[in-house]
C-alpha positions as CSV (number, residue, x, y, z in Angstrom):
1,M,165.6,145.5,76.9
2,R,161.8,145.8,77.3
3,R,160.8,147.8,80.4
4,D,157.7,147.5,82.5
5,I,155.3,150.5,82.7
6,F,155.6,150.5,86.5
7,Q,159.3,150.6,86.3
8,A,159.0,153.7,84.2
9,L,156.5,155.3,86.6
10,A,158.7,154.6,89.6
11,D,161.1,157.4,88.8
12,P,159.9,161.0,89.8
13,T,161.7,162.6,86.9
14,R,159.9,160.4,84.4
15,R,156.6,161.1,86.1
16,A,157.3,164.8,85.8
17,I,158.1,164.4,82.1
18,L,154.8,162.6,81.6
19,T,153.0,165.5,83.3
20,L,154.7,168.0,81.0
21,L,153.9,166.0,77.9
22,A,150.3,165.4,79.0
23,L,149.8,169.2,78.5
24,Q,151.5,169.5,75.1
25,P,153.9,167.7,72.8
26,L,157.5,168.9,73.2
27,T,161.0,168.3,71.8
28,P,163.7,166.7,73.9
29,N,165.4,170.1,74.3
30,A,162.1,171.7,75.4
31,V,161.6,168.9,78.0
32,A,165.2,169.2,79.2
33,A,164.8,173.0,79.8
34,H,162.3,172.2,82.6
35,F,164.9,170.1,84.6
36,N,168.3,170.7,86.2
37,S,169.5,167.5,84.6
38,S,171.7,167.2,81.5
39,R,170.1,166.9,78.1
40,Q,171.5,163.3,77.9
41,A,169.9,162.3,81.2
42,V,166.5,163.6,80.0
43,S,167.0,161.8,76.7
44,K,167.6,158.6,78.7
45,H,164.3,159.1,80.6
46,I,162.5,159.8,77.3
47,K,163.9,156.6,75.8
48,I,162.7,154.6,78.7
49,L,159.2,156.2,78.5
50,T,159.1,155.5,74.8
51,E,160.2,151.9,75.3
52,C,157.3,151.5,77.7
53,Q,155.0,153.1,75.1
54,L,154.0,155.9,77.5
55,L,155.3,158.3,74.9
56,N,155.0,158.4,71.1
57,A,157.4,160.2,68.9
58,R,156.6,162.1,65.7
59,Q,159.0,163.7,63.3
60,D,158.1,167.3,62.2
61,G,160.7,168.6,59.9
62,R,164.0,168.4,61.7
63,E,162.4,168.2,65.1
64,I,161.1,165.1,67.0
65,F,158.1,165.8,69.2
66,Y,157.1,163.5,72.0
67,Y,153.5,162.9,72.8
68,F,151.9,161.5,75.9
69,N,150.2,158.1,75.2
70,A,147.0,158.2,77.3
71,T,146.0,154.8,76.0
72,K,148.9,153.0,77.6
73,M,148.4,154.9,80.9
74,K,144.8,153.7,80.8
75,E,146.1,150.1,80.8
76,A,148.0,150.8,84.0
77,D,144.9,152.5,85.5
78,D,142.7,149.5,84.5
79,W,145.1,147.1,86.3
80,L,145.1,149.3,89.4
81,Q,141.3,149.6,89.4
82,Q,141.0,146.0,90.8
83,F,142.8,147.2,93.9
84,R,141.0,150.5,94.2
85,A,137.8,148.8,95.4
86,L,139.7,146.8,98.0
87,W,141.4,150.0,99.3
88,E,138.2,151.9,99.5
89,G,136.5,149.1,101.4
90,R,139.3,148.9,103.9
91,F,139.3,152.7,104.4
92,E,135.5,152.6,105.0
93,N,136.1,149.9,107.6
94,L,138.8,152.0,109.2
95,D,136.5,155.0,109.3
96,Q,133.8,152.9,110.9
97,I,136.2,151.6,113.6
98,L,137.5,155.1,114.3
99,A,133.9,156.5,114.5
100,N,133.0,153.7,116.9
101,N,136.0,154.3,119.1
102,K,135.3,158.0,119.2
103,S,131.7,157.5,120.2
104,K,132.7,155.1,123.0
105,K,135.2,157.7,124.4
106,T,132.6,160.5,124.4
107,S,130.0,158.3,126.1
């Protein structure tokens, strides 16, 4: 089953795994050591992140290291960028309304 990147990012454990792997590549055991979950649960999260291409795997001898895929995360950021301008405009409008209400009350 092919998963969506936002489905992967919806889980706080997977976001925490991405944060860890953004700093350095790690083995599944090294990732699991940072969580109170079982090794199998962490492996399932890693599998989902790999399916969404947020992680890349590389064999190094007998170990598999997982790497954060910043390129795939950039795709999600690019999609969100279209909404960022809308949100900023709305926040600026709200700031203006609040400033106007505050000045009316002090007058």
